[in-house]
C-alpha positions as CSV (number, residue, x, y, z in Angstrom):
1,X,-0.1,-0.1,-0.1
2,X,1.3,3.7,-0.7
3,X,1.8,6.1,1.6
4,X,0.6,9.5,0.8
5,X,1.5,12.7,2.8
6,X,-1.0,14.8,1.7
7,X,-4.3,13.7,3.9
8,X,-6.7,15.1,1.1
9,X,-5.2,12.7,-1.2
10,X,-6.6,9.2,-1.9
11,X,-4.4,6.2,-1.2
12,X,-4.2,4.1,-4.1
13,X,-4.3,0.4,-3.6
14,X,-4.2,-2.0,-6.4
15,X,-7.3,-3.8,-7.3
16,X,-5.6,-7.2,-6.8
17,X,-4.3,-6.3,-3.5
18,X,-7.8,-6.5,-1.8
19,X,-6.9,-6.3,2.2
20,X,-7.3,-5.1,5.3
21,X,-5.7,-1.5,5.6
22,X,-3.1,-0.9,8.5
23,X,-4.6,2.6,9.0
24,X,-7.1,5.1,7.8
25,X,-6.9,8.7,7.0
26,X,-9.6,10.8,8.8
27,X,-10.0,13.9,6.3
28,X,-12.0,15.9,9.3
29,X,-14.4,18.6,8.5
30,X,-11.9,20.1,6.0
31,X,-8.8,19.1,4.4
32,X,-7.7,22.8,3.9
33,X,-4.5,23.4,6.3
34,X,-5.8,27.0,6.9
35,X,-9.0,25.7,8.6
36,X,-7.3,23.3,11.0
37,X,-6.4,25.6,13.8
38,X,-9.7,27.5,13.7
39,X,-11.8,24.3,13.8
40,X,-9.3,23.4,16.9
41,X,-10.0,26.6,18.6
42,X,-14.0,25.8,17.9
43,X,-14.0,22.4,19.2
44,X,-11.6,22.5,22.2
45,X,-13.8,24.9,24.1
46,X,-16.7,22.7,23.1
47,X,-15.0,19.6,24.5
48,X,-14.1,21.2,27.8
49,X,-17.6,23.0,28.3
50,X,-19.4,19.4,27.6
51,X,-17.1,17.7,30.1
52,X,-17.5,20.5,32.9
53,X,-21.1,20.8,32.3
54,X,-21.9,17.2,32.8
55,X,-19.7,16.8,35.7
56,X,-21.3,19.6,37.4
57,X,-24.8,18.0,36.7
58,X,-23.4,14.6,38.2
59,X,-22.0,16.3,41.3
60,X,-25.2,18.5,41.7
61,X,-27.5,15.3,41.7
62,X,-25.2,13.5,43.9
63,X,-25.2,16.1,46.7
64,X,-28.4,17.2,46.8
65,X,-30.8,14.8,48.6
66,X,-33.8,16.6,46.9
67,X,-32.7,15.3,43.5
68,X,-32.6,11.5,44.7
69,X,-35.1,10.5,42.3
70,X,-35.3,8.2,39.5
71,X,-35.6,11.0,36.8
72,X,-32.5,12.3,38.2
73,X,-30.7,9.3,38.7
74,X,-31.3,8.6,34.9
75,X,-30.1,12.2,34.2
76,X,-26.9,11.8,36.0
77,X,-26.0,8.6,33.9
78,X,-27.2,10.3,30.9
79,X,-24.5,13.2,31.8
80,X,-21.9,10.3,32.4
81,X,-22.5,8.7,29.1
82,X,-22.2,11.8,27.4
83,X,-18.9,12.5,28.6
84,X,-17.9,8.8,27.4
85,X,-19.7,9.9,23.8
86,X,-17.5,13.1,23.3
87,X,-14.4,11.7,24.5
88,X,-14.6,8.9,22.0
89,X,-14.9,11.3,19.3
90,X,-13.4,15.0,19.9
91,X,-9.9,14.2,21.4
92,X,-8.8,12.1,18.4
93,X,-10.3,14.8,16.2
94,X,-8.2,17.6,18.0
95,X,-5.1,15.5,17.8
96,X,-5.8,15.2,14.0
97,X,-6.4,18.8,13.6
98,X,-2.8,19.6,14.7
99,X,-1.5,16.6,12.8
100,X,-0.2,16.4,9.2
101,X,-0.9,12.6,8.9
102,X,-4.3,12.5,10.2
103,X,-4.1,8.6,10.6
104,X,-5.8,6.3,13.1
105,X,-4.8,2.9,13.0
106,X,-7.5,0.0,11.9
107,X,-7.9,-1.6,15.4
108,X,-8.4,1.8,16.9
109,X,-10.8,2.9,14.0
110,X,-12.9,0.0,14.9
111,X,-12.6,0.6,18.6
112,X,-13.9,4.0,18.1
113,X,-16.7,3.1,15.9
114,X,-17.7,0.4,18.6
115,X,-17.8,2.7,21.7
116,X,-19.5,5.5,19.6
117,X,-22.4,3.2,18.2
118,X,-22.7,1.8,22.1
119,X,-22.8,4.9,23.7
120,X,-25.0,6.7,21.1
121,X,-27.6,4.1,21.5
122,X,-27.3,4.1,25.2
123,X,-28.1,7.8,25.1
124,X,-31.4,6.6,23.3
125,X,-32.2,4.1,25.7
126,X,-31.7,6.5,28.5
127,X,-33.8,8.8,27.1
128,X,-36.6,6.3,26.7
129,X,-36.1,5.3,30.5
130,X,-36.6,9.3,31.3
131,X,-39.7,8.9,29.1
132,X,-41.3,6.1,30.9
133,X,-40.3,7.8,34.1
134,X,-42.2,10.9,33.0
135,X,-44.9,8.8,31.9
136,X,-45.6,7.2,35.3
137,X,-45.1,10.2,37.3
138,X,-47.8,12.1,35.4
139,X,-50.2,9.4,34.7
140,X,-49.7,7.6,37.9
141,X,-48.6,9.8,40.6
142,X,-49.9,8.3,43.5
143,X,-48.2,4.7,42.4
144,X,-44.8,6.5,41.2
145,X,-42.7,5.5,44.2
146,X,-43.9,1.7,43.9
147,X,-43.7,1.5,40.3
148,X,-40.2,3.3,39.9
149,X,-38.6,1.6,42.5
150,X,-34.9,1.1,42.8
151,X,-35.2,-2.3,41.3
152,X,-36.9,-1.3,38.4
153,X,-34.8,1.5,37.6
154,X,-31.4,-0.7,37.8
155,X,-33.3,-3.1,35.2
156,X,-33.7,-0.2,33.1
157,X,-30.4,1.0,33.4
158,X,-29.0,-2.5,32.8
159,X,-31.2,-3.1,29.4
160,X,-29.8,0.6,28.3
161,X,-26.2,-0.4,28.8
162,X,-26.3,-4.4,27.6
163,X,-28.4,-4.0,24.5
164,X,-26.5,-0.9,22.9
165,X,-23.1,-2.6,23.7
166,X,-24.4,-6.2,22.0
167,X,-25.7,-3.9,19.0
168,X,-22.4,-2.3,18.5
169,X,-20.5,-5.8,18.9
170,X,-22.4,-7.3,16.0
171,X,-21.9,-4.3,14.0
172,X,-18.1,-4.0,14.4
173,X,-18.0,-8.0,13.7
174,X,-19.4,-7.5,10.4
175,X,-17.4,-4.5,9.9
176,X,-14.2,-6.8,10.4
177,X,-15.5,-8.9,7.6
178,X,-14.9,-6.3,4.8
179,X,-12.5,-6.0,2.2
180,X,-11.0,-2.6,1.7
181,X,-9.5,-1.3,-1.7
182,X,-8.9,1.7,-3.8
183,X,-8.8,4.1,-0.7
184,X,-8.3,4.2,3.1
185,X,-9.5,7.9,3.3
186,X,-12.4,8.5,5.3
187,X,-14.5,11.6,4.6
188,X,-15.5,12.4,7.9
189,X,-13.9,13.6,11.4
190,X,-14.5,9.8,13.2
191,X,-14.8,6.2,12.1
192,X,-18.5,6.3,11.5
193,X,-20.4,3.3,10.2
194,X,-21.3,4.6,6.8
195,X,-18.2,6.3,5.6
196,X,-16.1,3.3,6.5
197,X,-18.7,1.1,4.6
198,X,-18.5,3.2,1.6
199,X,-14.7,2.2,1.3
200,X,-15.4,-1.5,1.3
201,X,-15.2,-3.1,-2.3
202,X,-16.4,-6.2,-0.9
203,X,-20.2,-7.0,-0.9
204,X,-21.8,-5.5,2.3
205,X,-25.3,-6.9,1.5
206,X,-25.5,-8.8,5.0
207,X,-24.2,-5.6,6.8
208,X,-27.0,-3.2,5.1
209,X,-29.6,-6.0,5.8
210,X,-28.5,-6.0,9.4
211,X,-28.7,-2.1,9.7
212,X,-32.4,-2.1,8.3
213,X,-33.5,-5.0,10.4
214,X,-31.8,-5.7,13.6
215,X,-30.3,-1.9,13.7
216,X,-33.6,-0.5,12.8
217,X,-35.3,-2.4,15.8
218,X,-32.7,-1.6,18.3
219,X,-33.1,2.1,17.2
220,X,-36.9,2.0,17.2
221,X,-37.5,0.3,20.5
222,X,-36.6,3.5,22.6
223,X,-38.1,5.6,20.0
224,X,-41.4,4.1,20.2
225,X,-41.2,4.1,24.0
226,X,-40.8,7.5,23.9
227,X,-43.6,8.6,21.4
228,X,-46.0,6.0,23.3
229,X,-45.1,7.5,26.9
230,X,-45.8,11.1,25.3
231,X,-49.0,10.4,23.8
232,X,-50.2,8.7,27.2
233,X,-48.8,11.9,28.9
234,X,-50.6,14.1,26.3
235,X,-54.1,12.3,26.9
236,X,-53.6,12.5,30.5
237,X,-52.9,16.1,30.6
238,X,-55.5,17.4,28.6
239,X,-57.8,15.9,31.0
240,X,-56.5,18.2,33.9
241,X,-59.3,20.7,34.3
242,X,-57.0,24.0,35.1
243,X,-54.5,25.5,32.9
244,X,-52.0,25.8,35.7
245,X,-52.2,22.2,36.3
246,X,-51.4,21.4,32.8
247,X,-48.5,23.9,32.3
248,X,-47.2,22.3,35.4
249,X,-47.3,18.8,33.9
250,X,-45.8,20.0,30.6
251,X,-43.0,21.7,32.4
252,X,-41.6,18.6,33.9
253,X,-41.2,17.2,30.2
254,X,-40.0,20.4,28.4
255,X,-36.5,19.7,28.7
256,X,-36.5,16.1,27.9
257,X,-38.4,16.7,25.0
258,X,-35.9,19.4,23.7
259,X,-33.1,16.7,23.9
260,X,-35.2,13.9,22.3
261,X,-36.0,16.4,19.4
262,X,-32.3,17.6,19.0
263,X,-31.0,13.9,19.1
264,X,-33.5,11.8,16.9
265,X,-33.9,14.6,14.3
266,X,-30.3,14.8,13.5
267,X,-29.7,11.2,13.6
268,X,-32.9,10.7,11.2
269,X,-31.4,13.0,8.8
270,X,-28.0,11.2,8.8
271,X,-29.0,7.5,8.9
272,X,-32.3,7.0,7.4
273,X,-31.1,7.5,3.8
274,X,-29.4,5.4,1.2
275,X,-25.4,4.8,1.4
276,X,-24.8,6.4,-1.6
277,X,-26.7,9.8,-0.8
278,X,-24.1,10.0,2.5
279,X,-22.4,13.6,1.9
280,X,-20.6,16.5,3.3
281,X,-24.0,17.9,4.8
282,X,-24.3,15.0,6.9
283,X,-20.9,15.4,8.4
284,X,-22.3,18.6,9.4
285,X,-25.6,17.0,10.7
286,X,-23.6,14.4,12.8
287,X,-22.0,17.2,14.6
288,X,-25.7,18.0,16.2
289,X,-25.9,14.7,17.8
290,X,-22.3,13.6,18.5
291,X,-21.0,17.2,19.9
292,X,-23.6,19.6,20.1
293,X,-26.4,18.0,22.0
294,X,-24.0,16.7,24.7
295,X,-22.8,20.0,25.3
296,X,-26.4,21.5,25.5
297,X,-27.8,18.8,27.7
298,X,-26.6,20.6,31.1
299,X,-27.8,23.9,29.9
300,X,-31.1,22.4,28.7
301,X,-31.6,20.7,31.8
302,X,-30.4,23.5,34.1
303,X,-32.1,26.5,32.7
304,X,-35.5,24.8,32.3
305,X,-35.5,23.0,35.7
306,X,-36.1,24.9,38.9
307,X,-34.9,21.8,41.2
308,X,-31.7,21.6,38.9
309,X,-31.0,25.3,39.2
310,X,-31.2,24.8,43.0
311,X,-29.1,21.8,43.0
312,X,-26.5,23.6,41.0
313,X,-26.7,26.9,43.2
314,X,-26.3,24.6,46.4
315,X,-23.0,23.1,44.8
316,X,-21.7,26.3,43.9
317,X,-22.0,27.7,47.3
318,X,-20.4,24.6,48.9
319,X,-17.4,24.6,46.3
320,X,-17.1,28.3,47.5
321,X,-17.3,27.6,51.2
322,X,-14.5,24.9,51.1
């Protein structure tokens, strides 16, 4: 395989040498040298804000006894997963922005893809668990503590981690069976499934069928839970006679609905289309759910939530007093 020192130049591999590349080249958001440092200056603060914001959410929930409820339990786990999610992608992206080679080894690429798929799907299952929590709280308020007990919360948490990780493992095993030729240049800023699949010169019929069946089932299960939960919530809230009661019920769901819309809206745009249609615009859309949504989550949940505001204020006061 010939090495190219220009990251924007395709790596030519003879058609007779069908093989597994030792490394891939990540082109990133732009292959122009003059764009690299400005992009670094943009994404480094985003990463730091994301990590610090989500750590503050976790600490505020853990330190305030009023926030020791199932909803905030799932929120703290969501914040932890968001930290892991962006850490899988952004640090390598930042290194590549300052590097001339922009290389990522084959094993590192599959590892990044595994955790990206796993943590991304864990996010969706946690959002589903939070939707179920809101459904029980609004539709069955007098049985809330009994239904959303510690055992059920732990069960939902285990499912939220196990299903995505098994799903991710299946996709990595199928990707590892592919043969690559002609190019090892990934037109993306990380090892996403679709751009890597486009580089394969072997048949990926099994992979695409798996994505459209098992993959669709894994993605649609939490999404269906969210839709059904909010339909039931809507029906229950519309039966509340007072306008103030309706506003109070909807206010507990506002933050969650905002995050769900951002997350699923961008994912639908990127992935629910044919592989051949994957373009630069999809790279931009990917930024929304991989980078911007984890960064915005702490702001959405703290600015729109009175209890979280009080919890964060209490945490800041404790820090100042130390």
